[in-house]
DOLO-898155 format. One record per residue: z, x, y of N, C-alpha, C in turn; residue in three letters. Coordinates in steps of 0.001 Angstrom, whole numbers, plus 500000, padded with zeros to 6 digits. Layout:
ZXYZXYZXYAla/...
***
This chain:
877622190227768102877956190649769478877653192140769642Unk/876808192554770589876404193927770740877466194781771401Unk/877384196054771139878335196986771743878203196989773266Unk/876956196904773747876754196888775197877498195725775826Unk/877397194549775224878065193359775768879572193546775778Unk/880117194105774692881564194342774628882013195303775725Unk/881262196398775883881643197415776866881510196860778283Unk/880415196172778541880213195592779872881331194595780208Unk/881700193770779236882754192780779452884107193451779657Unk/884353194536778925885608195283779079885710195857780493Unk/884648196498780970884658197091782310884835196010783374Unk/884124194918783240884211193840784223885610193231784253Unk/886210193030783078887563192478783003888572193434783625Unk/888403194730783370889303195723783950889210195717785471Unk/888001195560786000887810195583787446888334194325788116Unk/888182193193787453888599191920788046890056191586787759Unk/890618192185786716892027191980786434892361190715785670Unk/891363189942785277891624188732784492890365188313783755Unk/890564187621782640889421187092781901888701186019782709Unk/889476185225783442888892184110784195887929184615785270Unk/888367185625786038887526186147787111886273186816786549Unk/886431187563785466885280188219784844884330187195784231Unk/884889186143783653884063185118783013883174184409784027Unk/883674184213785257882868183559786296881596184338786577Unk/881707185652786588880544186495786858879595186515785672Unk/880147186542784458879334186598783252878716185251782881Unk/879270184168783456878750182843783130879178182357781767Unk/880368182802781322880913182354780033882344181872780281Unk/883033181499779214884423181054779346885370182243779217Unk/886592182132779740887576183202779561887854183507778094Unk/887772182484777239887995182689775798886962183657775241Unk/885717183496775656884660184391775181884931185824775626Unk/885381185999776871885689187346777352886831187954776537Unk/887818187135776211888921187624775393888467188041774008Unk/887566187277773430887059187614772093886263188916772117Unk/885545189149773197884784190393773301885724191594773357Unk/886810191461774112887785192551774160888441192742772802Unk/888782191645772135889371191741770799888453192509769856Unk/887168192163769893886202192802768996886100194294769289Unk/886100194650770573886003196051770949887238196819770489Unk/888423196253770681889655196920770260889721197060768745Unk/889280196038768026889285196129766545888346197226766075Unk/887173197296766682886192198287766251886688199702766539Unk/887375199882767698887876201212768053889209201532767390Unk/889950200495767005891259200703766396892326201109767377Unk/892155200736768670893136201074769700893340199865770610Unk/894461199870771337894719198849772343894245199375773698Unk/893348198631774331892797199043775618893487198363776788Unk/894044197175776535894674196420777608895972195794777143Unk/896959195803778030898184195029777819897966193640778401Unk/898341192623777650898199191252778128899588190646778295Unk/899806190007779435901082189343779683900830188135780570Unk/901879187374780819901739186190781677901418186602783115Unk/901698187858783465901407188328784821899994188854784969Unk/899262188971783876897877189425783952897571190519782944Unk/896520191251783208896038192303782319896199193662782992Unk/896634194645782206896706196024782706896148196951781645Unk/895508198006782075894930198974781144896010199852780529Unk/895863200163779251896712201163778624896231202539779071Unk/896962203577778703896527204923779060895153205221778469Unk/894959204842777196893651205035776578892592204179777263Unk/892992202984777673892067202104778372891597202696779684Unk/892538203353780427892186203997781689891131205077781477Unk/891305205869780410890334206911780115888993206316779693Unk/889072205302778846887863204744778267887029203986779299Unk/887690203318780248886933202517781209886049203408782090Unk/886524204616782426885701205523783223884496205995782423Unk/884706206270781120883586206667780270882582205528780134Unk/883099204315780056882225203152779911881402202912781162Unk/881998203121782326881235202974783570880042203925783585Unk/880266205153783133879174206117783102878128205707782076Unk/878577205190780933877627204718779921876746203601780464Unk/877351202661781180876587201552781750875615202059782810Unk/876064203039783599875185203615784621873998204311783971Unk/874258205058782888873177205746782176872219204739781549Unk/872777203653781030871948202622780418871022202001781465Unk/871585201698782643870777201109783705869686202069784165Unk/870030203366784205869037204359784619867894204433783606Unk/868253204411782328867229204450781287866336203211781349Unk/866978202068781563866231200820781678865335200852782913Unk/865881201415784002865114201497785231863909202398785111Unk/864025203472784303862898204384784135861723203690783479Unk/862004202671782681860940201900782039860435200811782975Unk/861364200069783578860969198933784408860300199358785696Unk/860542200614786141859945201064787395858430201051787340Unk/857890201213786141856440201223786014855846199888785644Unk/856664198867785524856169197549785148855679196795786375Unk/854703195939786174854225195103787277855036193829787391Unk/855746193449786312856580192253786372858028192645786642Unk/858802191696787117860197191939787465861049190937786717Unk/862058191440786015862927190562785247864329191135785215Unk/865257190415784590866642190864784523867520190024785425Unk/868574190653785953869566189953786774869862190816787990Unk/869577190309789184869833191027790427871044190412791109Unk/872067191252791383873311190789791998873430191443793375Unk/873516190616794419873427191091795806874637190628796613Unk/875171191522797444876230191183798395875675191285799809Unk/876181190421800711875760190460802111876813189786802967Unk/876878190117804255877800189418805150877527187917805144Unk/878592187122805247878471185679805055877483185031806024Unk/877675185247807318876801184618808298875366185098808186Unk/875190186390808002873853186942807866873172186388806615Unk/873927186295805537873359185765804303872882184335804448Unk/873682183516805139873291182119805337872028182002806177Unk/871895182851807188870780182724808127869526183475807693Unk/869717184669807135868575185564806978868293186000805537Unk/869059185506804580868750185788803176868541184473802422Unk/869535183595802477869440182328801752868147181567801981Unk/867683181408803228866454180635803460865197181248802838Unk/865243182544802467864058183215801947864093183419800433Unk/865192183011799810865352183274798373864366182472797540Unk/864128181218797908863268180361797091861871180964796946Unk/861310181455798032859970182035797977859951183298797125Unk/861013184108797240861080185316796412861215184952794939Unk/862105184007794645862312183591793256861033183029792651Unk/860238182346793439858986181774792920858016182878792500Unk/858101184031793149857225185150792786857644185801791472Unk/858957185713791157859494186415789987860318185439789139Unk/859694184538788434860417183491787697861291184015786564Unk/861074185250786118861887185800785032863091186586785545Unk/863298186574786853864420187295787450865525186314787824Unk/866747186582787343867912185787787735868531186422788966Unk/868914185587789942869451186083791203870866185559791427Unk/871779186447791803873146186051792157873497186677793497Unk/874084185858794400874436186336795739875907186069796023Unk/876543187038796667877915186867797141877907187144798640Unk/878023186080799423878048186220800872879498186278801326Unk/879924187453801754881316187679802146881368188694803266Unk/882336188555804161882496189518805243883347190716804829Unk/883815190735803593884524191901803063883507192886802498Unk/883759194173802670882875195202802121883245195431800653Unk/882297195189799767882574195308798340882171196688797835Unk/882821197129796770882453198363796077881349198000795088Unk/880140198403795389878999197975794583879132198385793119Unk/879530199613792889879582200118791514880725199476790739Unk/881906199491791301883077198984790588883010197469790396Unk/882365196755791325882346195304791240881046194744790684Unk/880168195615790237879009195166789487877838194637790299Unk/877668195119791546876540194685792368875396195686792253Unk/874179195178792292873014196052792296872757196624793682Unk/872985195816794707872694196247796072873448195362797052Unk/873419195776798316874030194982799377873169195077800618Unk/873293194085801471872761194173802830873972194382803733Unk/873940195436804530875057195762805401874570195999806820Unk/875473195769807770875114195870809176876004196914809828Unk/875408198069810138876163199151810749877177199747809795Unk/878047200569810329879090201193809526878592202422808786Unk/879530203172808239879211204372807483878715204004806087Unk/877734204738805605877191204527804268877679205635803354Unk/878216205271802208878684206234801222877564207228800901Unk/877875208535800841876822209521800548876183209353799179Unk/876838208614798277876250208360796971875319207149796979Unk/875143206534798159874287205361798283873014205712799049Unk/871981204936798804870737204992799572870763203837800571Unk/870360204091801811870327203053802844868904202929803389Unk/868338201728803323866985201463803800867059200544805013Unk/866611200980806192866648200109807371865761198882807177Unk/866299197718807508865550196468807390865213195864808750Unk/866031196130809749865796195538811049866805196045812055Unk/866548195809813347867444196287814412868569195302814677Unk/869623195807815287870726194931815688871561195640816746Unk/872160194861817645873142195397818577874132194298818911Unk/875244194693819495876299193753819878876211193473821376Unk/876308192202821729876248191809823137877339190786823416Unk/877753190713824677878679189672825114877836188492825592Unk/878132187301825086877290186154825394878129184899825624Unk/877510183934826274878125182633826517877064181667827006Unk/877431180445827225876478179452827718876326179591829232Unk/875167179202829761875013179208831227876077178349831908Unk/876449177235831278877459176356831869878813177056831956Unk/879180177821830911880459178535830950880494179486832142Unk/879435180273832316879434181243833409879358180558834771Unk/878725179378834840878699178633836100880104178176836484Unk/880907177847835469882259177358835725883261178487835955Unk/883070179617835276884102180655835282883659181969835925Unk/882421182049836334881937183282836922881387184243835880Unk/880631185230836360879999186207835474880714187545835572Unk/881194188090834457881844189409834509880828190488834873Unk/881210191368835767880316192449836197880625193775835510Unk/881873193947835093882282195141834356883120194688833162Unk/883242195514832129884063195127830977885502194787831351Unk/886022195427832379887392195146832796887549193712833317Unk/886446193097833761886494191718834248886778190711833133Unk/886663191147831875886883190228830753888315189707830702Unk/889228190379831378890619189930831398890730188524831987Unk/889767188131832808889811186813833448889029185765832667Unk/888582186113831447887737185188830677888364184848829325Unk/887979183682828826888437183238827510887541183867826446Unk/888023184933825832887237185694824858887580185237823445Unk/886569184800822730886747184262821382886599185403820390Unk/887647185695819654887685186916818843887535186642817361Unk/886890187593816689886746187602815233887952188351814677Unk/888755187710813812890034188318813437890112188825812005Unk/888985188927811303889024189425809925889403190900809912Unk/890469191245809179890926192629809017891081193331810373Unk/891658192618811332891862193209812647890738192910813602Unk/889472193015813096888278192639813817888307192975815295Unk/887888192027816117887752192258817541889085192308818270Unk/890178191993817578891479192130818223891770193595818540Unk/891039194508817894891172195926818233890441196247819538Unk/889646195314820018888920195515821269887421195427821093Unk/886727195175822193885273195160822208884796196498822742Unk/883780197076822108883333198426822428882146198412823397Unk/882237199262824425881180199395825419880893200882825652Unk/879868201138826465879517202507826831879580202654828345Unk/880105203800828787880103204125830212879873205628830341Unk/878833206008831083878478207414831269878325208129829935Unk/877711207428828998877407208022827700878556208099826720Unk/879701207533827084880867207605826205881349206196825834Unk/881724205993824559882218204679824159883657204456824603Unk/883993203230824899885377202868825188885586201415824785Unk/886820201056824529887147199705824080887974198975825127Unk/887768197681825192888511196818826099889206195749825271Unk/890515195653825413891254194603824741890957193266825406Unk/890754192246824598890408190935825135891429189906824669Unk/891469188789825397892381187708825052891662186371825185Unk/892109185420824369891555184076824435892421183125823650Unk/892114181839823742892943180841823070892453180495821680Unk/891346181139821235890809180844819906890373182143819239Unk/890712182313817975890127183372817162889941182840815751Unk/889092183508814986888733182974813665888181184094812800Unk/888320183936811469887746184920810546886385184485810036Unk/885831183399810568884525182887810159883573182999811347Unk/882592183884811231881677184120812325880860182902812715Unk/880529182048811741879731180865812041880502179884812919Unk/881785179723812628882614178842813462882753179431814863Unk/882964180731814932883076181396816229881802181198817045Unk/880675181334816394879385181143817048879250179711817571Unk/879711178741816796879646177351817229880520177108818461Unk/881688177737818503882559177604819674881870178134820937Unk/881165179256820788880450179811821930879384178828822409Unk/878633178253821472877579177303821843878149176059822516Unk/879398175724822186880042174581822830880560174916824236Unk/880491176184824611880960176584825931882455176760826024Unk/883130176985824872884584177122824875885052178502825326Unk/884154179444825373884503180801825782883312181714825581Unk/883542183016825673882486183998825440882856184847824229Unk/881843185479823643882083186246822421881202187480822393Unk/881592188410821557880866189666821324880152189490819992Unk/878856189186820040878137188811818837876940189727818589Unk/876439189679817360875265190457816989873985189718817367Unk/872965190487817740871711189851818140871030189124816990Unk/871271189552815728870647188824814614871134187385814560Unk/872309187134815095872903185802815029872448184912816187Unk/872267185494817357872090184663818551870696184742819163Unk/869774185502818555868493185758819207867718184477819515Unk/867727183514818606866988182271818854867573181512820040Unk/868910181505820151869557180827821279869263181539822592Unk/869184182871822541868830183620823746867399183301824178Unk/866509183201823192865099182963823500864882181623824198Unk/865671180615823845865480179303824471866476179027825602Unk/867293180025825951868178179895827090869472179168826831Unk/869763178841825574871021178162825255872213179095825441Unk/871984180396825268872989181417825528872379182489826408Unk/873231183169827165872791184313827965873765185458827733Unk/873289186662827943874144187837827749874620188367829104Unk/875757189052829072876306189699830256876738191112829868Unk/876976191929830847877441193312830640876453194149829827Unk/875154193816829916874162194554829133874097196030829516Unk/874414196357830773874385197764831193875457198594830501Unk/876426197933829898877518198637829218877419198520827685Unk/876343197899827192876231197652825751876158198961824968Unk/876824198997823832876783200165822958875416200251822283Unk/875006201443821836873714201592821156873624200678819930Unk/872404200295819615872200199426818462872416200152817147Unk/872462199398816081872602199962814740871824199079813779Unk/871436199666812663870479199011811777871127198028810810Unk/870350197011810485870614196173809313869994196920808138Unk/870767197156807082870312198037806013870463197416804626Unk/869546197761803750869713197505802324870355198748801728Unk/871430198567800979872195199688800434872312199525798924Unk/872080200614798202872249200577796748872625201978796252Unk/873293202076795095873701203385794578872494204260794263Unk/872635205555794550871566206486794199871383206493792687Unk/870144206496792275869825206525790855868458207174790670Unk/868290207794789532867053208539789307865841207614789299Unk/865992206465788669864910205495788602865384204197789249Unk/864749203816790323865125202583791004864549201389790253Unk/865416200481789768864910199311789047863947198494789907Unk/862927197957789268861914197197789992862521196002790707Unk/863574195415790136864169194226790758864737194552792142Unk/865351195745792300865882196159793598864740196493794545Unk/863798197284794058862683197706794902861927196502795455Unk/861660195516794614860883194359795051861648193504796056Unk/862967193357795872863727192534796808863847193233798162Unk/864059194547798151864124195295799410862784195207800135Unk/861689195398799407860359195304800020860120193912800595Unk/860592192895799896860408191515800352861164191272801658Unk/862420191711801718863191191527802943862569192304804106Unk/862114193521803844861453194301804894860261193541805469Unk/859465192954804586858278192222805032858664191002805863Unk/859697190281805433860143189094806167860636189475807551Unk/861507190473807620862144190818808877861209191506809868Unk/860082192025809370859137192701810258857965191813810666Unk/858028190527810326857009189612810830857117189538812353Unk/856011189535813059856062189436814533856841188193814980Unk/857814188417815841858582187306816381859650186762815464Unk/859897187411814312860873186849813368862243186687814025Unk/862765187740814622864141187684815126864276186721816297Unk/863228186569817082863295185629818196863300184177817715Unk/862640183930816581862528182543816124863528182142815068Unk/864225183113814448865155182778813361866382182087813914Unk/866739180977813305867942180244813725868537179575812526Unk/869742179020812707870437178372811594869724177126811175Unk/
***
């Protein structure tokens, strides 16, 4: 068992808080993760973790050592990247995070073609609407939509996006068309409720200044795909991203309202930690997504 494997497993276990959670990522059993920690502690002659029925906690020495190990792993990846950056082939393991709905629509369908180009590259994806810590949780990169980017990260624009209020033509025929954001009080607004989400209000612009309008409706959900389906059924209106609804807009299944008040757009971005040598696996996947998303008519034709 190599020292690198022991250290990597120790850091991953510390971050996940259990052998079981770390083992899922490593593709081994929890017993194997435990043996790796045992071997590391025996070799160092110290206890790095307390084990109890309530879980795992780092000892004081473990707290110090885990930070040193993170830097060692980062240095190792940088050294490896300095070599792989000049290679024409791509190999290793690429771990990517992306928003759940976006991943299903705009990443998952394109993975097979990318994987066929690089058969020696293993790919792992986590599609979640929670923002993950790339470094602490072991991700190589993420696709993110809007929001602030950590100054220690690099952000590469992949495509445009903006938020619009939309609904079916039938819904607006039955309930009328809102002319100002304040008119939303008379409409059934379907809200995204993850971590507060749209319950904090929908954001618009008036005379160059942003403002929020509180909305109400009989349905809310933490799953954007379900929310999108409710809109298509005509159950209400929603504040959605254009990457999600563009195909429906193109064929008239959905229409937008309040466009004169829409907030400025923001980019869909590939994000990864700054590093001296960018590994070829990251560079190639970012380049691939850029090429896909910049095909003429891609956003108008992309659908679930």
